[in-house]
N, C-alpha and C positions, 0 to 999 in steps of 0.2 A: 607919744601911742606906746602902751604897755599893752608887752610886749611877753615875760615871765608873765603867768599865767592868765594868762589872755583869754577872754569866756571866748573869739572863735576858737580859739588852737585848743580848745580841753572838747569844745564840745563834738569838734573833727575827731580829736585822738578816743568821744563815746562807742562817736558812729561808726569809726571805722575797726571797732572790737564788738560792736553787734551784725558788725558788719555789711553792712550800708555803704557798703566804698562809692559808689557814684555820688551818694549828696553830702555823704567824710570828702572826696575833690571837689562839688564847688565851695566847701564852708572851707578848706586848703586856701582853693587860688583864691578865694576873698581877702580870706587872711592873707596873704602874699601881697596883694592887692595894698591893700590896710597901709604896712608894711615901708614897699616900696612909695608910696605916696608921701609919708611920716617924712622919710629927709632921713638928720643923721640921730640915730640908731643904738648908738655905741657909747656905753656908759664906762669906757677905758677912757681909762684920766691921762692916760702920759700921751704926751704927741707919736704920731707913727704914722709912717707912706702910707696903710695896710687901715684907718682909722675907717669903721664902716663900710668896708670892704671884710664880710664874713667869709667868704669861702677867704681868704686871701688868708684871715686871719688864724679862722682853724684849722687849716692847713698845716703853717706856719709853727703852730704851737704841741702839731702834731710829730710833726719831723721833726721837730729839740728833745718832745715829751723831758722840757723841765720842767714845764709849768703849766696851768690852763687858766683860758684869758678869761679878763676879770667879767664879762658875761657871763663866766659861768661859773661862777664867786657861791654865791647864791641858792646854788639848785645845789651843787653840791654839798656847803655848808647843811644844811638842809636837809637832806639825805645821812650826814654822817651824827650829827641829829636828832633825826632816829635810831639809829642803829645803835649811842650810846644811849639810851632811854633801858635797851631793853641794858644795860644795867644798873641800872635806876640811877643813867646822870654823870657813871664817874667819871670818865673817861679826863677829865678836870685834872681831879684828883690824880689817880693813878701818873698821869702828864706831871703831875709836883711832885709827888713821892719819888719817879724815877730822875726827876733834877735835877733832886735832893742829895738822891745817889748818885747819881754822876759825878756830884758838884763832891761830892764826902770823900772819896774814890774806895765807894760803897758800890761801883754798876756791878763789879761781877760776884752778887754776893747771894747768894737763893733766898733771897728774900723778908731773911729777920733785922729783926729792928734792933739798933746797937753794935752792929758785926761783928758776931760771931763767931760766923758761920760755922 
């Protein structure tokens, strides 16, 4: 069972946005039925007592606010990558430059090269 990018879920969202609430509700219920019948759909590789129980897992992650559940990583990375393209995909260059500045003790600099401040 593919949950991420599922055709039924995408159709449900489209119908909902078009104001076709009853049809969207029926599609949503069918999607959820298929998810329940598919059994274990949790992509997390960590042994965990909450494995497969999305309600508990997401609630705990929201509570401690340390990181996202593994099932959300691809979606968030996809969105961040799209935002990164606004600056021509230079996010990696920026992170590498900042890491190099920090390693050289130049992190408080105004952005010069060679730290002439």
